[in-house]
VEXFI-693517 format. One record per residue (C-alpha): residue number from 0; x, y, z. Coordinates in steps of 0.25 Angstrom, whole numbers, padded with zeros to 4 digits, m for minus. Layout:
<recs>
rec seq:NUM	x:X	y:Y	z:Z
...
</recs>
This chain:
<recs>
rec seq:0	x:0152	y:m0059	z:0277
rec seq:1	x:0137	y:m0054	z:0278
rec seq:2	x:0136	y:m0039	z:0276
rec seq:3	x:0125	y:m0029	z:0279
rec seq:4	x:0118	y:m0028	z:0266
rec seq:5	x:0109	y:m0016	z:0269
rec seq:6	x:0110	y:m0007	z:0257
rec seq:7	x:0114	y:0007	z:0259
rec seq:8	x:0103	y:0018	z:0257
rec seq:9	x:0101	y:0022	z:0242
rec seq:10	x:0099	y:0037	z:0246
rec seq:11	x:0107	y:0046	z:0255
rec seq:12	x:0102	y:0057	z:0264
rec seq:13	x:0115	y:0065	z:0264
rec seq:14	x:0127	y:0062	z:0273
rec seq:15	x:0123	y:0071	z:0284
rec seq:16	x:0111	y:0062	z:0287
rec seq:17	x:0118	y:0049	z:0284
rec seq:18	x:0129	y:0052	z:0294
rec seq:19	x:0125	y:0051	z:0309
rec seq:20	x:0131	y:0059	z:0321
rec seq:21	x:0136	y:0045	z:0326
rec seq:22	x:0144	y:0043	z:0313
rec seq:23	x:0150	y:0057	z:0314
rec seq:24	x:0155	y:0055	z:0328
rec seq:25	x:0161	y:0041	z:0325
rec seq:26	x:0168	y:0047	z:0313
rec seq:27	x:0173	y:0059	z:0322
rec seq:28	x:0178	y:0050	z:0333
rec seq:29	x:0185	y:0040	z:0324
rec seq:30	x:0191	y:0051	z:0315
rec seq:31	x:0196	y:0059	z:0327
rec seq:32	x:0202	y:0046	z:0333
rec seq:33	x:0209	y:0042	z:0320
rec seq:34	x:0213	y:0056	z:0318
rec seq:35	x:0220	y:0058	z:0331
rec seq:36	x:0226	y:0044	z:0329
rec seq:37	x:0233	y:0049	z:0316
rec seq:38	x:0237	y:0062	z:0323
rec seq:39	x:0244	y:0054	z:0334
rec seq:40	x:0250	y:0045	z:0324
rec seq:41	x:0255	y:0055	z:0315
rec seq:42	x:0261	y:0063	z:0326
rec seq:43	x:0270	y:0051	z:0329
rec seq:44	x:0275	y:0050	z:0315
rec seq:45	x:0278	y:0065	z:0314
rec seq:46	x:0287	y:0065	z:0327
rec seq:47	x:0293	y:0051	z:0324
rec seq:48	x:0306	y:0057	z:0320
rec seq:49	x:0308	y:0067	z:0331
rec seq:50	x:0303	y:0057	z:0341
rec seq:51	x:0313	y:0046	z:0337
rec seq:52	x:0324	y:0057	z:0336
rec seq:53	x:0322	y:0059	z:0351
rec seq:54	x:0319	y:0045	z:0356
rec seq:55	x:0329	y:0037	z:0348
rec seq:56	x:0341	y:0044	z:0355
rec seq:57	x:0334	y:0041	z:0369
rec seq:58	x:0334	y:0026	z:0365
rec seq:59	x:0349	y:0026	z:0361
rec seq:60	x:0346	y:0026	z:0346
rec seq:61	x:0352	y:0037	z:0336
rec seq:62	x:0341	y:0045	z:0330
rec seq:63	x:0346	y:0043	z:0316
rec seq:64	x:0336	y:0043	z:0304
rec seq:65	x:0337	y:0028	z:0303
rec seq:66	x:0334	y:0026	z:0318
rec seq:67	x:0322	y:0036	z:0318
rec seq:68	x:0316	y:0028	z:0306
rec seq:69	x:0319	y:0014	z:0312
rec seq:70	x:0314	y:0018	z:0327
rec seq:71	x:0303	y:0027	z:0322
rec seq:72	x:0298	y:0016	z:0313
rec seq:73	x:0298	y:0007	z:0324
rec seq:74	x:0289	y:0016	z:0333
rec seq:75	x:0279	y:0017	z:0321
rec seq:76	x:0279	y:0002	z:0320
rec seq:77	x:0276	y:0000	z:0335
rec seq:78	x:0265	y:0010	z:0333
rec seq:79	x:0259	y:0002	z:0321
rec seq:80	x:0260	y:m0011	z:0328
rec seq:81	x:0253	y:m0005	z:0340
rec seq:82	x:0242	y:0001	z:0331
rec seq:83	x:0240	y:m0013	z:0324
rec seq:84	x:0239	y:m0021	z:0337
rec seq:85	x:0230	y:m0010	z:0343
rec seq:86	x:0221	y:m0010	z:0331
rec seq:87	x:0219	y:m0025	z:0332
rec seq:88	x:0217	y:m0025	z:0347
rec seq:89	x:0207	y:m0013	z:0347
rec seq:90	x:0200	y:m0018	z:0334
rec seq:91	x:0197	y:m0031	z:0341
rec seq:92	x:0192	y:m0024	z:0353
rec seq:93	x:0183	y:m0014	z:0345
rec seq:94	x:0176	y:m0026	z:0339
rec seq:95	x:0173	y:m0032	z:0352
rec seq:96	x:0171	y:m0020	z:0361
rec seq:97	x:0167	y:m0009	z:0352
rec seq:98	x:0173	y:0002	z:0344
rec seq:99	x:0173	y:0015	z:0352
rec seq:100	x:0179	y:0009	z:0365
rec seq:101	x:0190	y:0003	z:0359
rec seq:102	x:0193	y:0015	z:0350
rec seq:103	x:0194	y:0024	z:0362
rec seq:104	x:0204	y:0015	z:0369
rec seq:105	x:0213	y:0014	z:0357
rec seq:106	x:0213	y:0029	z:0355
rec seq:107	x:0216	y:0032	z:0369
rec seq:108	x:0228	y:0022	z:0369
rec seq:109	x:0233	y:0028	z:0357
rec seq:110	x:0232	y:0042	z:0362
rec seq:111	x:0239	y:0039	z:0375
rec seq:112	x:0251	y:0032	z:0370
rec seq:113	x:0253	y:0041	z:0358
rec seq:114	x:0255	y:0053	z:0368
rec seq:115	x:0263	y:0044	z:0377
rec seq:116	x:0273	y:0042	z:0366
rec seq:117	x:0277	y:0057	z:0369
rec seq:118	x:0284	y:0052	z:0382
rec seq:119	x:0293	y:0041	z:0375
rec seq:120	x:0308	y:0042	z:0379
rec seq:121	x:0313	y:0032	z:0368
rec seq:122	x:0309	y:0026	z:0355
rec seq:123	x:0304	y:0013	z:0361
rec seq:124	x:0295	y:0020	z:0371
rec seq:125	x:0289	y:0028	z:0360
rec seq:126	x:0287	y:0014	z:0352
rec seq:127	x:0280	y:0008	z:0363
rec seq:128	x:0271	y:0020	z:0365
rec seq:129	x:0268	y:0020	z:0350
rec seq:130	x:0264	y:0005	z:0350
rec seq:131	x:0254	y:0007	z:0361
rec seq:132	x:0248	y:0020	z:0355
rec seq:133	x:0247	y:0011	z:0342
rec seq:134	x:0239	y:0001	z:0349
rec seq:135	x:0228	y:0012	z:0352
rec seq:136	x:0230	y:0018	z:0338
rec seq:137	x:0225	y:0005	z:0332
rec seq:138	x:0211	y:0007	z:0336
rec seq:139	x:0207	y:0019	z:0329
rec seq:140	x:0207	y:0016	z:0314
rec seq:141	x:0200	y:0002	z:0314
rec seq:142	x:0190	y:0005	z:0325
rec seq:143	x:0187	y:0019	z:0320
rec seq:144	x:0185	y:0013	z:0306
rec seq:145	x:0176	y:0003	z:0311
rec seq:146	x:0168	y:0013	z:0319
rec seq:147	x:0166	y:0022	z:0306
rec seq:148	x:0162	y:0010	z:0298
rec seq:149	x:0152	y:0005	z:0308
rec seq:150	x:0146	y:0019	z:0311
rec seq:151	x:0146	y:0025	z:0297
rec seq:152	x:0137	y:0014	z:0290
rec seq:153	x:0133	y:0022	z:0278
rec seq:154	x:0139	y:0027	z:0265
rec seq:155	x:0149	y:0036	z:0272
rec seq:156	x:0156	y:0025	z:0279
rec seq:157	x:0169	y:0025	z:0271
rec seq:158	x:0169	y:0040	z:0270
rec seq:159	x:0168	y:0041	z:0286
rec seq:160	x:0179	y:0030	z:0287
rec seq:161	x:0188	y:0039	z:0278
rec seq:162	x:0185	y:0051	z:0286
rec seq:163	x:0189	y:0044	z:0299
rec seq:164	x:0202	y:0039	z:0293
rec seq:165	x:0206	y:0053	z:0288
rec seq:166	x:0206	y:0057	z:0303
rec seq:167	x:0220	y:0049	z:0304
rec seq:168	x:0226	y:0058	z:0293
rec seq:169	x:0220	y:0070	z:0299
rec seq:170	x:0227	y:0066	z:0312
rec seq:171	x:0240	y:0065	z:0304
rec seq:172	x:0237	y:0079	z:0298
rec seq:173	x:0235	y:0085	z:0312
rec seq:174	x:0247	y:0078	z:0318
rec seq:175	x:0255	y:0085	z:0306
rec seq:176	x:0249	y:0098	z:0310
rec seq:177	x:0252	y:0096	z:0325
rec seq:178	x:0267	y:0092	z:0322
rec seq:179	x:0268	y:0104	z:0313
rec seq:180	x:0264	y:0113	z:0324
rec seq:181	x:0269	y:0106	z:0337
rec seq:182	x:0280	y:0097	z:0331
rec seq:183	x:0291	y:0107	z:0337
rec seq:184	x:0286	y:0102	z:0351
rec seq:185	x:0292	y:0089	z:0349
rec seq:186	x:0288	y:0075	z:0346
rec seq:187	x:0283	y:0072	z:0361
rec seq:188	x:0273	y:0083	z:0360
rec seq:189	x:0268	y:0078	z:0347
rec seq:190	x:0266	y:0064	z:0353
rec seq:191	x:0258	y:0070	z:0365
rec seq:192	x:0248	y:0075	z:0355
rec seq:193	x:0246	y:0061	z:0350
rec seq:194	x:0237	y:0059	z:0363
rec seq:195	x:0226	y:0067	z:0356
rec seq:196	x:0218	y:0054	z:0352
rec seq:197	x:0214	y:0052	z:0366
rec seq:198	x:0203	y:0063	z:0364
rec seq:199	x:0196	y:0054	z:0354
rec seq:200	x:0193	y:0044	z:0365
rec seq:201	x:0183	y:0054	z:0371
rec seq:202	x:0176	y:0057	z:0358
rec seq:203	x:0174	y:0042	z:0355
rec seq:204	x:0169	y:0038	z:0368
rec seq:205	x:0159	y:0050	z:0368
rec seq:206	x:0154	y:0051	z:0354
rec seq:207	x:0157	y:0038	z:0346
rec seq:208	x:0147	y:0027	z:0348
rec seq:209	x:0149	y:0012	z:0346
rec seq:210	x:0143	y:0008	z:0332
rec seq:211	x:0130	y:0001	z:0335
rec seq:212	x:0134	y:m0011	z:0326
rec seq:213	x:0146	y:m0013	z:0335
rec seq:214	x:0138	y:m0012	z:0348
rec seq:215	x:0128	y:m0022	z:0343
rec seq:216	x:0139	y:m0031	z:0338
rec seq:217	x:0146	y:m0030	z:0352
rec seq:218	x:0133	y:m0033	z:0359
rec seq:219	x:0130	y:m0045	z:0351
rec seq:220	x:0143	y:m0051	z:0353
rec seq:221	x:0142	y:m0049	z:0368
rec seq:222	x:0128	y:m0055	z:0368
rec seq:223	x:0133	y:m0067	z:0361
rec seq:224	x:0145	y:m0069	z:0370
rec seq:225	x:0136	y:m0068	z:0382
rec seq:226	x:0127	y:m0079	z:0376
rec seq:227	x:0138	y:m0088	z:0373
rec seq:228	x:0136	y:m0088	z:0358
rec seq:229	x:0144	y:m0083	z:0346
rec seq:230	x:0144	y:m0081	z:0331
rec seq:231	x:0155	y:m0082	z:0321
rec seq:232	x:0158	y:m0067	z:0322
rec seq:233	x:0161	y:m0068	z:0337
rec seq:234	x:0174	y:m0075	z:0334
rec seq:235	x:0186	y:m0066	z:0337
rec seq:236	x:0187	y:m0055	z:0327
rec seq:237	x:0202	y:m0058	z:0322
rec seq:238	x:0198	y:m0072	z:0319
rec seq:239	x:0186	y:m0068	z:0311
rec seq:240	x:0194	y:m0057	z:0303
rec seq:241	x:0204	y:m0068	z:0298
rec seq:242	x:0193	y:m0078	z:0295
rec seq:243	x:0184	y:m0078	z:0282
rec seq:244	x:0177	y:m0070	z:0278
rec seq:245	x:0184	y:m0058	z:0285
rec seq:246	x:0198	y:m0063	z:0281
rec seq:247	x:0199	y:m0057	z:0267
rec seq:248	x:0195	y:m0043	z:0271
rec seq:249	x:0204	y:m0043	z:0282
rec seq:250	x:0216	y:m0047	z:0273
rec seq:251	x:0212	y:m0036	z:0263
rec seq:252	x:0210	y:m0025	z:0273
rec seq:253	x:0224	y:m0029	z:0280
rec seq:254	x:0231	y:m0028	z:0267
rec seq:255	x:0225	y:m0014	z:0264
rec seq:256	x:0228	y:m0009	z:0278
rec seq:257	x:0242	y:m0015	z:0278
rec seq:258	x:0246	y:m0009	z:0265
rec seq:259	x:0240	y:0005	z:0268
rec seq:260	x:0246	y:0005	z:0282
rec seq:261	x:0260	y:0001	z:0278
rec seq:262	x:0261	y:0012	z:0268
rec seq:263	x:0254	y:0023	z:0277
rec seq:264	x:0263	y:0021	z:0289
rec seq:265	x:0276	y:0019	z:0281
rec seq:266	x:0273	y:0033	z:0274
rec seq:267	x:0268	y:0040	z:0286
rec seq:268	x:0279	y:0036	z:0295
rec seq:269	x:0290	y:0040	z:0287
rec seq:270	x:0287	y:0052	z:0278
rec seq:271	x:0289	y:0061	z:0290
rec seq:272	x:0303	y:0056	z:0292
rec seq:273	x:0306	y:0056	z:0278
rec seq:274	x:0302	y:0071	z:0277
rec seq:275	x:0310	y:0074	z:0290
rec seq:276	x:0322	y:0067	z:0284
rec seq:277	x:0322	y:0074	z:0271
rec seq:278	x:0320	y:0088	z:0278
rec seq:279	x:0332	y:0085	z:0288
rec seq:280	x:0341	y:0080	z:0276
rec seq:281	x:0339	y:0094	z:0270
rec seq:282	x:0345	y:0100	z:0283
rec seq:283	x:0332	y:0106	z:0286
rec seq:284	x:0328	y:0109	z:0301
rec seq:285	x:0320	y:0098	z:0309
rec seq:286	x:0309	y:0107	z:0311
rec seq:287	x:0307	y:0108	z:0296
rec seq:288	x:0307	y:0093	z:0295
rec seq:289	x:0295	y:0092	z:0305
rec seq:290	x:0287	y:0103	z:0298
rec seq:291	x:0289	y:0096	z:0285
rec seq:292	x:0284	y:0083	z:0291
rec seq:293	x:0272	y:0090	z:0297
rec seq:294	x:0268	y:0096	z:0283
rec seq:295	x:0270	y:0083	z:0276
rec seq:296	x:0262	y:0075	z:0286
rec seq:297	x:0251	y:0085	z:0285
rec seq:298	x:0250	y:0083	z:0270
rec seq:299	x:0251	y:0068	z:0271
rec seq:300	x:0239	y:0068	z:0281
rec seq:301	x:0231	y:0078	z:0273
rec seq:302	x:0232	y:0069	z:0261
rec seq:303	x:0229	y:0058	z:0271
rec seq:304	x:0216	y:0065	z:0276
rec seq:305	x:0211	y:0065	z:0262
rec seq:306	x:0215	y:0051	z:0259
rec seq:307	x:0209	y:0046	z:0272
rec seq:308	x:0196	y:0053	z:0271
rec seq:309	x:0193	y:0052	z:0256
rec seq:310	x:0196	y:0036	z:0256
rec seq:311	x:0181	y:0033	z:0260
rec seq:312	x:0175	y:0043	z:0250
rec seq:313	x:0184	y:0038	z:0238
rec seq:314	x:0181	y:0023	z:0242
rec seq:315	x:0166	y:0026	z:0242
rec seq:316	x:0167	y:0031	z:0228
rec seq:317	x:0177	y:0021	z:0221
rec seq:318	x:0177	y:0010	z:0231
rec seq:319	x:0187	y:0005	z:0242
rec seq:320	x:0196	y:m0003	z:0233
rec seq:321	x:0199	y:0008	z:0223
rec seq:322	x:0201	y:0018	z:0235
rec seq:323	x:0211	y:0009	z:0241
rec seq:324	x:0218	y:0009	z:0228
rec seq:325	x:0218	y:0024	z:0227
rec seq:326	x:0224	y:0025	z:0241
rec seq:327	x:0235	y:0015	z:0238
rec seq:328	x:0239	y:0021	z:0225
rec seq:329	x:0240	y:0035	z:0230
rec seq:330	x:0249	y:0030	z:0241
rec seq:331	x:0258	y:0022	z:0233
rec seq:332	x:0261	y:0033	z:0222
rec seq:333	x:0263	y:0043	z:0233
rec seq:334	x:0273	y:0034	z:0241
rec seq:335	x:0281	y:0030	z:0228
rec seq:336	x:0282	y:0045	z:0224
rec seq:337	x:0286	y:0050	z:0238
rec seq:338	x:0295	y:0040	z:0246
rec seq:339	x:0305	y:0032	z:0237
rec seq:340	x:0311	y:0045	z:0232
rec seq:341	x:0318	y:0057	z:0238
rec seq:342	x:0307	y:0068	z:0239
rec seq:343	x:0308	y:0082	z:0245
rec seq:344	x:0299	y:0088	z:0255
rec seq:345	x:0289	y:0095	z:0245
rec seq:346	x:0288	y:0081	z:0237
rec seq:347	x:0284	y:0075	z:0251
rec seq:348	x:0273	y:0085	z:0253
rec seq:349	x:0267	y:0082	z:0240
rec seq:350	x:0266	y:0068	z:0242
rec seq:351	x:0261	y:0068	z:0257
rec seq:352	x:0246	y:0071	z:0254
rec seq:353	x:0246	y:0060	z:0243
rec seq:354	x:0252	y:0050	z:0252
rec seq:355	x:0242	y:0054	z:0263
rec seq:356	x:0230	y:0052	z:0254
rec seq:357	x:0234	y:0038	z:0249
rec seq:358	x:0240	y:0032	z:0262
rec seq:359	x:0229	y:0037	z:0271
rec seq:360	x:0218	y:0034	z:0261
rec seq:361	x:0222	y:0019	z:0261
rec seq:362	x:0222	y:0019	z:0276
rec seq:363	x:0208	y:0025	z:0276
rec seq:364	x:0203	y:0014	z:0266
rec seq:365	x:0207	y:0003	z:0275
rec seq:366	x:0198	y:0008	z:0286
rec seq:367	x:0187	y:0011	z:0277
rec seq:368	x:0187	y:m0002	z:0269
rec seq:369	x:0190	y:m0012	z:0281
rec seq:370	x:0177	y:m0009	z:0289
rec seq:371	x:0169	y:m0013	z:0276
rec seq:372	x:0174	y:m0027	z:0277
rec seq:373	x:0172	y:m0032	z:0291
rec seq:374	x:0159	y:m0034	z:0300
rec seq:375	x:0158	y:m0026	z:0313
rec seq:376	x:0162	y:m0037	z:0322
rec seq:377	x:0177	y:m0037	z:0316
rec seq:378	x:0178	y:m0024	z:0310
rec seq:379	x:0187	y:m0016	z:0320
rec seq:380	x:0196	y:m0028	z:0321
rec seq:381	x:0197	y:m0030	z:0306
rec seq:382	x:0200	y:m0015	z:0304
rec seq:383	x:0211	y:m0016	z:0315
rec seq:384	x:0217	y:m0029	z:0310
rec seq:385	x:0218	y:m0025	z:0296
rec seq:386	x:0225	y:m0012	z:0299
rec seq:387	x:0233	y:m0018	z:0311
rec seq:388	x:0239	y:m0029	z:0302
rec seq:389	x:0243	y:m0018	z:0293
rec seq:390	x:0249	y:m0010	z:0304
rec seq:391	x:0257	y:m0022	z:0309
rec seq:392	x:0263	y:m0022	z:0295
rec seq:393	x:0264	y:m0007	z:0294
rec seq:394	x:0272	y:m0006	z:0307
rec seq:395	x:0283	y:m0012	z:0299
rec seq:396	x:0282	y:0000	z:0289
rec seq:397	x:0288	y:0012	z:0296
rec seq:398	x:0298	y:0003	z:0303
rec seq:399	x:0302	y:m0004	z:0290
rec seq:400	x:0303	y:0009	z:0283
rec seq:401	x:0313	y:0014	z:0294
rec seq:402	x:0321	y:0001	z:0293
rec seq:403	x:0322	y:0000	z:0278
rec seq:404	x:0325	y:0015	z:0276
rec seq:405	x:0337	y:0012	z:0285
rec seq:406	x:0341	y:m0001	z:0279
rec seq:407	x:0338	y:0000	z:0264
rec seq:408	x:0336	y:0015	z:0260
rec seq:409	x:0347	y:0022	z:0268
rec seq:410	x:0337	y:0029	z:0278
rec seq:411	x:0327	y:0033	z:0266
rec seq:412	x:0314	y:0032	z:0273
rec seq:413	x:0306	y:0036	z:0260
rec seq:414	x:0311	y:0024	z:0252
rec seq:415	x:0308	y:0015	z:0264
rec seq:416	x:0294	y:0021	z:0266
rec seq:417	x:0291	y:0018	z:0251
rec seq:418	x:0295	y:0004	z:0252
rec seq:419	x:0288	y:0001	z:0264
rec seq:420	x:0275	y:0008	z:0259
rec seq:421	x:0276	y:m0002	z:0247
rec seq:422	x:0271	y:m0013	z:0256
rec seq:423	x:0258	y:m0006	z:0257
rec seq:424	x:0255	y:m0012	z:0243
rec seq:425	x:0249	y:m0024	z:0251
rec seq:426	x:0236	y:m0016	z:0252
rec seq:427	x:0234	y:m0018	z:0237
rec seq:428	x:0234	y:m0033	z:0239
rec seq:429	x:0222	y:m0031	z:0249
rec seq:430	x:0215	y:m0021	z:0239
rec seq:431	x:0215	y:m0032	z:0229
rec seq:432	x:0206	y:m0041	z:0238
rec seq:433	x:0198	y:m0030	z:0244
rec seq:434	x:0183	y:m0030	z:0242
rec seq:435	x:0176	y:m0017	z:0238
rec seq:436	x:0167	y:m0012	z:0250
rec seq:437	x:0162	y:0001	z:0244
rec seq:438	x:0147	y:0002	z:0246
rec seq:439	x:0145	y:m0010	z:0254
rec seq:440	x:0140	y:m0011	z:0269
rec seq:441	x:0148	y:m0015	z:0280
rec seq:442	x:0149	y:m0030	z:0284
rec seq:443	x:0141	y:m0034	z:0296
rec seq:444	x:0143	y:m0046	z:0305
rec seq:445	x:0136	y:m0059	z:0300
rec seq:446	x:0124	y:m0063	z:0308
rec seq:447	x:0128	y:m0076	z:0315
rec seq:448	x:0120	y:m0085	z:0324
rec seq:449	x:0127	y:m0088	z:0337
rec seq:450	x:0134	y:m0101	z:0340
rec seq:451	x:0125	y:m0106	z:0352
rec seq:452	x:0132	y:m0117	z:0360
rec seq:453	x:0124	y:m0130	z:0358
rec seq:454	x:0120	y:m0138	z:0371
rec seq:455	x:0119	y:m0153	z:0370
rec seq:456	x:0105	y:m0159	z:0374
rec seq:457	x:0104	y:m0168	z:0386
rec seq:458	x:0103	y:m0182	z:0383
rec seq:459	x:0093	y:m0184	z:0394
</recs>
């Protein structure tokens, strides 16, 4: 694949002069959007137990520990399936119609239907609303990461990507704080706060411009279409991604994302319920259980902020592959220590920031690394598909953990979470075949000559 061979400048004038106002605005808009996405998503995880406790009896189902695990996992699975489907849909639209418009539509969809879940009367209504919210949630990470890569075309690209990704953990952290302060108002009030991402749409439409590279690409495609000509890279994006030379990086990125996502969602979905269960098993009041969950979530996401934000800085120093290995190793050690064994609350608190650092860091890497493998005409779709395939598989993680906890481990969610998280080892397979991109320029679309229809000469 042809790439831009323009060498980076040998001298630097200082980061304040190298970073433009437009770059700061794009970083602010995408970080804010991704952060409020994380805020809304974390709120749901934190209120999952109380919500199921109320909605399952309304559905004619006993709110036992096993049924809360099963049906709570099912609503999470529906959300992740929606996220994966929406990611592919909006990723394709972003490559054909531009980044900022598609990003705005997706965020608005997510905000409206996340807040609407506060009015659900039974578990299946909640599941449907979470699925639709997931459709919109799928837009933020792939399109936002593409925007960062296409705007920050300097030596700070990976670091800006890490800062953007840290917004998600910051949103989780803010959600934990909101739950600690307002959790007594009930799960419905908490889900109403999930409509906050709607405010980002105004900011993006007002301050975040379309990258010139993408505007030029869209204009060129429209001109070729009007002239009735085409080039090899005018083929449908999904067809191009699964054909050489893009097939190999697609498979690599899909393996990396799938492994990271399986592990992250299995852990982040069930650690609040594990802490809540061990608190109630000690005959402590439910209010204390909610407080403990909130504190653990804040520590988990404090570590996540560091893991997210630092990934790009570390990757610039030691390379992308080595940094992935660091994130995977930290995650694996923390999971093996925490979940298969009976741990008390203090031990969980010690593990939470380490888990957050490793798990969030691996997710950050997938969105920093993948834009460095694909040209702009397919970049948003590539990021979306890699992560959406992972989320289709990941949707089975929370659901499977709830099922096998009931079937194999006598309701022990900790052991079930550890076993499901082990499926994340597929990421190591992708890492074996991953190319190092540190210090290399972003790929560009090849310059192809239009295929002009031939006209037969008259024999007269």
